[in-house]
N, C-alpha and C positions, 0 to 999 in steps of 0.2 A: 504492499499499499503506500509505500515512501515515494514512488512516484506519480501518484494520483493527482495533483497538482499542477502536473507538466502540459495539461489539456484544459486547466482553467481557462486562458488566453490563446484560443486556438487561432487565432490568427499570429499571435508573436508565435507558437508554435509550428506554423504554416511558414512564417519567414526563416526561423532559425531551421527549419530541416529539410525545405524544398530542393537546393540545391544536391544534396546527399542523397535525397529521395531519387531525382533524374538520372542522377549519376546510376545509380541501380538499377534502374528502369532501362535507361539506356545500355549497361553491360548486359542484358537480356535479352530484349528484343532486337536490339544493332541498328535502331533507325529513330534518329531524334524526333521526327515531327511524331512516330506511334509511341516513342518514350514520353514525350510531352503530355499527349493525350492518356495514355496510362496511368501516368502521375497525377493530372489531376483527377480522373476518377478515383482513385485510389485516395484523395482526399476527401471527394465528397465522400465513399463509404467511411474513411476516419470519422468523419464530422459526424454523420448520420450515426454511426455505433461509438461516439465516445465514452458514452455512459456505460458501455460493457466494458470500457477500459479498466481492469482492476488494480494497475497500479505495482503489480509485482517484479516488472521490468521497466526500463528504461523506454518511454515515450516512442525513442525512434526506433526501437526493436520491432514494438508493436506495428508502429507504421511499415516497417521493412517488410512484416509478415503480409500486411496488406497489398504492398506493392509488389512483391514476389507472385502473390496469388494472381493478381491482376495480371501482370505480364504472362506467369504460366497459361491463364485462362485463356487471353489473349492469342498465344501463340498456339495453342490447341484448335483454335478457332481459324485461323488461317495464318500460313508462315509468309510474313511480308518478304517481298524481294530486297534482298540488303544490297545497298547501294555500293559499288568497289571504288576505291581509288586506282586511278591510274597508275601501274607501278612507276612507266617512265615519268611521270609527276613526281612522283614519292621520290626517286633517284635524281630529280636535277639539281642543279645549284642553287635554285631557288628554293626547294623542298628544305622544312625546318631537320636539324641534324635528327638522327633516330626514325626519321619517317617509314623509311622502307622497313626497320625493325618493327614498328608500330603497325604498319599493312599489313604483314605476315603474321604478326600477332593475331588483330582481328581477322583475318582470314583464318586462323587456326580455330579461335573463338566461335567462330561462324558454323564450324563442322559439329561442336558437343552440341548436345541434346540440352534443350531447355532448363532439364532439371540441373545438369550438370554446369549449365553456364551461370545459374544463380548459384548454386553451392561455390564456383570460384569466385563470385562478383563477390558474396557474401564472407568469404573467407580470406582470400589475397584485397581485395577493395576496401573491406572494412575490418578487418581483423576477426571477426567474431570467431568464438569457440564452437567447438562441433557442439556441444549441449544448445547454446544458441541458433544454430543455423538448423538445426533439428528441430525446435521447436516454429523456428520460420517456417522451415520446410514442411512441418507435419510428417516427419519419420523420427528414425533412433539415431542417436550418436552413431553406431556402430555401421549405419546405412549411411550417415554421411561419408564417414570417412570410406567406404565401398565407392561411393558415388565420386569423391572427390582423386580417387585413385585411378578409377577409370579415365576421369577428365586429363588427368596429368600425362597417363597413359598416352591419349590420345594428344594431347600438346606436343609431347615429345615425340609422336609419330610424325605431326605435320612439321613441326621446328625444327626438329633434331633433338639429339643427345646434350647438348653444351647449353640448352635453353632452360632458363630455371624457371621455375615460377616467380619470381621475385621481377624478371619482366613482364610478365601479367600483371602483377601486382602494382606496378610502378604506371599503367596505363590509368587505374583509377584516379590518381594524387593531381 
């Protein structure tokens, strides 16, 4: 119940948490316009259900569960077309340093299932522990470990063995 008061001023909660919620959605759905829509839908749901928030965990963790659920529901309904970055542009002199690596990492993330992508975003973008990820995804900590292991194997297969999850984590910052 320690966190119950976080939603008393929902406008301030929105302002404080929007950017992180949006980046979470973007990491999962991989399309900025769709991520913005999903994030807004999540805030509508959160506002409508704010009386159900028990305050046992921080408000942002509760919100992440709603965002992730909305993302997974959206991706089950339809897989949006992922906009690709032209590798020639990414490697040009005008491109930001590391853009080619970012393109490769984003392409590898696109190959993950939505649930794997959600777990990777929650673990490596937000540094949540397995128990928190399990609550958000509605599964067990053991299953989170299995999901993340499969995701890491897939990322290594796509990016090569030298690539670590720290490269993926760097995208969320």
